[in-house]
N, C-alpha and C positions, 0 to 999 in steps of 0.2 A: 508255856501255855498257862492260861488261867486255871485255877482250881475251881471246878464247878460247884463244890459244896459251899463255897463262900459267896456265891452269886445268887441274887433273888431276881426272878423274872416275872413280869406281868404279862398275861395272855389276854389280848383283846380280839375276841372272835365271837361272831353272833351265831355260828352253827355249833350247837352244843356238843354234837358227837365229835366234830373236828377238834374242838377245844379240849375235850377229855383225852383224845388220842395224843394231842401235843403235850398235855400235862404228863401223861404216862411216859412218853418218850423222854421228856426233860428230867423227870425224877429218876428214870433208869440211868440217865447220863450223870446223875449226881447233883443236878441243880435244884434249887428251892423255888417252887411256884408260889408266888406271893398271893395271886388271886387270878380268877378267870372272870372277865366281864364282857358283856355283849355290845356295849356302846362306847362312843367316844367320851361322853360326859362322865360316865362312871369311871372310865380310865383316868380322866383328869382328877377326879376326887381321890382315887387311890394314889396316884402319883404325888399329889399335894401333901398327903399325910404319911405315906409309907416309903417313898423314895426308892423304887426298885433299881437294880443295877442295869436292867435292859428291858425293853418293851417289844413283844412280838405283836405287830399291828396288822390286822386284816384291812386291806384297802377298801373293799366293798362292804361296808357295814350297813345293815338295814336299820338305820337310825337317822335322826335329824342332823347329826354331826358325822361326817365321813371320817374314815380312817386317816386320810391325808390332812384334813383340818385338825383333827386331834393331835396328829404327829407334829404339825407345825407348832402348836401351842406348847406341847411338851418339850420340844427341842429348844424353842426360844426361851421359855420361862424356867426350865429346869436342867437343860443340857444333858438329858438322859439319852443314850444311844437307842435307836429304833431300827428294828429289822422288819421289813414289810412281808406280809403273806398275801399272795394273790393267786387266783385261779386263771387270770388273764395276763399274758405276756406280750400283748400287742404294743406297737410303737407308741400309741397315745398314752397308754397306762405307764409305760416305762418313762416317758417324758415327764409325766406328772410326778412320778416317784423321784426322778432326778432333781426336780426343782426343790425338793425338801432336804437335799443333801443327806440321803439315808446312809446307814452303816451297813446295809445289805438288804437283800430281798430273796424270798424263796417262792418258787412256783408250785402250787398244789397240783397233784400230791407230791410229797418229797420223802426222802429216806431219812432215817434218824441220823445217819452219818453226815448227810448234807446239813441237817439242822445243827448238829454239834459243831461242824467246821465253820458254818456261817456265824454262829453265836460267838465262837472263840475269836474269829477274825474281828468281829464287831467290837467285842470287849477290849481286845488288844489295841485296836485303832483308837478307841475312846480313851484308853489310858495314855497312849502316846500324845494324843491331842490335848488331853487334860494337863499332862506334864508340860507340854509345849506352851500351852496358854498360861500355866502358872509361871513358867520361866519368863514368858513375855510380859506378864503382869508385873512380876518383880522387877524386870528390866525397865518397864515403863515408870514404875514408882521410883526406882533408883535414878533414872535419867531426869525425871521431872523434879526430883529433890536436889539435883546438882545445881549449884549457883552459876557455874560456868556453862558454856555451850557444849552440848553433847549430841553426837550422832551415832546411831547404830546401823550397821549393815549386815547382810548375810554373807556367806562365804564367797558369793559371786560379786560382792560389792554393790548390791542393790540396797537402797535406803529402806530401812524398816521403821526406824523411830528417830525423832528429833525433839528436843525440848524447846520451850519458847525462846530461850536465849540463843539457841542455834538458829531458830527461824529468823531472829533479828540479825544475827551475824551473816547469814547467807542470803537473806532476802527471800527465802523460800518458805512457804507455809507447809506444814507437815502433810496435809492432804495432797498438795501438788507434788511434793518431793517423793512421797512413798511410791515405790516401784521403779524409780529412776536410778540409773547407775550413779555412783558417788561422784564421778568426774563431771557429770552434768550439773551437779548441785554445788560442789565445793571446788573452789579454785585457790590453790596455794602457790606462793612464790617466795623465794629466798629474800632475806631482808635487804642485802646490799646489791647482789647481781641481778635480782628480779628474774630468776630462772624458775620455771615450773617445778613443783615438788610432788613426788608420788604421795598418794594418800597414805598416811602413817598406818592405817589399819592393815594394809597389805603386808607390811613388814612384821607387824605383831602376829598376824596369822601364819606367816612363813616361819618365824622363829618360835611361835607358840609361847610367847612371853610378852610382858609389858615393855613397851619401848617409848622413848621420847626423842624428839628432834633435838640436836645439840644446841641450836640457836633459835631465836624467835623468827617467825616468818609472817608474811602478809596473807590475809584472807580477803579476797575481793568478792563482794556481794553481787547479786544479780543487777543491782542498780549502779554498780561501780564504786561503792563505798569500800574503802580499804581499812582494815583493822590489823594491828600488830598483835600476834598471839604466840603463846607457847602451847605445846600439846603433849598429851599422854595417850597412847593407844593400848587397848587391852583386848586380848582375844576372848571370844565367848566359846565356852565348851559345853557340850551336853553331858548327861549323867554318866556317859561312858568315856568321857575325855576327848571326844571328837570335836575338832574346830568347826563351829557352825556360823561364825561371824566375828565381828569386832565392834568395840565401842571406842570412839575417840573423843576426848575431852579437850576443849580449847579454852585457854585462860587469856583473857584480854589484858595485855600489858601496855596498851597505848597510853593510858593515863599515868601509869607508873613511869613510863619512858618520858612523858612530857614533864612529870615532876622531877625526874632525874636530870633532864635537860635544863630545866629552870634552876635546879640546884647547882649544876655545873656552871651555868651562866652567872649565877649570883656569886659563886666562889671565884669565878674569873674576874667579876667586877671588884670583889674584895681584894683580890691580888693586885689588880690595877691600881686600886685606891692606895693599898699599902706601898706599892712601888712609887706612886706619885707623892705620897706623904714622905717616904724616905728620900726621894729626890729633892723635895722642897726643904726637908731638914738638912740634907747635905748642902743644898744651895745656900741656905741661911748660915750654916756653919762655915762654909767657904767665905761668904761675905763678911762674917764676923772676924774670921782669921785675917782676911785681907784688910779689914778696917783696923785691926790691931797692928798689923804690919805697917799700914800707912801712918798711924800715930807714932810708931817707933821711928819711921823715917823722919817725921817732923821733929821729933826730939833730937835725932842725930844731926839734923840740919841746924837746929837752934844752937846745939853745942859747938858748932864749928863757925858760927858767926863772930867775927872780930874785925878790928879796923883794917887789917892787912888783906882781908878777903873781899873781893869786889863782887858785883852783881852776877857777872858771868860765871864766876867760880861757884857761887852759891847755887845758881841754877843748875850747873853741871853736877854738883854734889847731889842736889835734890832729885834730878831726873835719873841719875845713876842708881841711887838707893831705891827710888820708886820702881824702876825697871826690874831690879833684882827682887824686890819684895813681891811684885806681881808676876814674876817669871815671864816677862814680856820678851818679844823678839826685837822690837825697836821702839824707842821713845824719843820724843823731841819737844822742845819748848820754842815757840815763836813769839817775839814781842813786836808790838806795833810802833810805828813812829808817832810823833806828836799829833799829826793830822789824821791818823788812822787810815792812811792810804796804802802803806806798805807793811806787810808782816814778814819778819826775817827770822829764820831759824838760828837761835843763839846757842842752844845746848842740845845734846843728844845722848842716847844710850844705845849701844849696839851689843846684842848678845852674841859674842864672838864664838860661843859654842855652837850656835845655829847658823849664823850669817857671816859672810865675808863680803862686805860692801864698803864702798868709799863713803866718806863723811858728807852729810848734807848741810853742814853748818854754813851759813851765809846765803842759803837759798832764799830768794825773795818772792813774795806773792803780792800781786796787785789786788788789794781788797775789793775795789769797786768792780772787778771783773767777776766776782762770785757773790752776788748779793744774797742769793738763797742760803748759801752756806753761812755767811757771816751774820745774816739777820737773826738766825736762831741763837748764835753765840752772844750777840749784843743784847739779847733778851734774857741772858743768864741761863740758857738751856743747853745742856750738853747733847752731843750727837752719839747715840748708841747704835752700833752696827750700821753706819750710814752706807748707802749704796755708793759704789765707786764713782758713779756719774755725778754725785752731789759734791764730791771733794774737789778742791782746787787741783789743777793739773800737776803742780809740783808735789802735792801730797799723794796724789794718785800714783805717781811714779815711785813712791816709797813702798808701795804694797808688793808683797810676794804672794804667790798662789796659796790660798787657804787662810790668808790674814783677815782678821776682823779688827775694825778700828773703834777706838773710843777717843773722842775729842772733846775737851772741856775748856770752858773759858777761864782766863786768869783775871781775877777781879780785885781791884784795890780801892781803898777809900780815896775820894777826890777831896782836895783842900776845900773847906767850906767857904762859900761866897755869899750865901743867903742865910747862914745860921744853921743849916742842916747839912749832914754829911751825905754826899752822893757817892755811889759806887760806879766805877768805870771799868770796862773791859779793856785791858791793855795787851792782850795776847791770848794764845791758846796752848794747851799741852795735849799732845797726841800720844796714844799708846796702841801698838799693834801686837796682837796675840794670835797664834795659829789655832784653828778649830773654832769652837763655840764657847767663849768664856762666859762666866756668869756675871753680867753687868746689870746694874740698876741705876736709876737716877740718884738715889741717896748715895750710892757708892761713887758715882761720877762727881757728885757735889763734894764729897769728902776729898777726892783727888784734886779737884779744883781748889778747894780751900788750902790744901797742903802747899801747893805751888804758890798760890796767892799769898799765904802767910810768909813763905820764904822770901818772896819779893818785897813784901811790906816790911818785914823785919830788917832786912839788909839795908833798905832805903832809909828806914827810921834810924838805924844804927849810924849810918854815914852822915845823916843830917845832924844827928846829935854830936 
């Protein structure tokens, strides 16, 4: 109970004898009487300057300002508790008193014990409300200062406070949300499964400690806007350690998630670029190695040209070395007759480690039956990965499942008749490789030149 000696009371009573009697009773009880005044205006002046701890207010003052009017101003402007004194306890009077939210009232005449109890209850209630208001004000200040969304509820889960960030997050204004249960205002779902989540404040109040959800979750606003958040729930305790509510703070991680996604996407693009670059470098390296191998083939062929070696032998040596250098499954050389009407396979290479097939040497192709295929070769353009339907039927029959073909023209210089050297296609060289070999037009041109040089060299040697 309050210590009366520390409390100052103002008596507002227009009956002088009653006022003196109340003052004597209060002083006997240990209270300090700040003043006795007969009117509401005088009471307001005293309150404004001296700030009593409690006011005893007669309802029926014989002055231009009633006790009820004075009480309203004192309560609104100064927050000082008021106990009403009245000689009338009718329903109308009690209704008027109730509208001022009084801290108590006494019906005249009253006993000093009634007076003491009523004052003690009024002072205690005022202290509790003042402490509660102070806590609430600190909570309001704290919540409003938080940059993230914050919502406070009481122990029943009724919304008491929200900061502006929480209003935007939930789509609810504070005025509309206050007094509603939290599940009516806040909708939480798991990030992946989209399962409803319990309000984190409940867990914080049950465990009486700060808790956080292990993963980010979705908040869906009243308008259906979804925001990915993480949260922290804190229990609210009174000065005796009792749980009276909770505060939950939600941190918007949508932007950071978007930035993380963009970073992952950029890293993925960089990885793809690196792989592409490595692949291109490997492809170039393979082409360079194959080019070197082809040049070595040409050197080996040139070293074996002599009068005792005829054209077929040179072609066989050339295609054999070429097949080994390119790790081919099967290679062949076909030469045309003088009228370019028949192409005949003259030499071949069979990779016996991979294939067991009969020789195709002597196979003849009617050139005029495959104009699309030979038109490109006669224009000095090789076939890279031609579709089987493009190939002449005899060549098509050479294919095995998974084979890819490279077919290049064999080009030699024609004897000049007009003073200029013409180049003429006299046949084709074909290479079959399993899988997806790395072929390009420059590489095809190099292979074409190797076989063409071999033919040209042997013919020039025998002419000489």
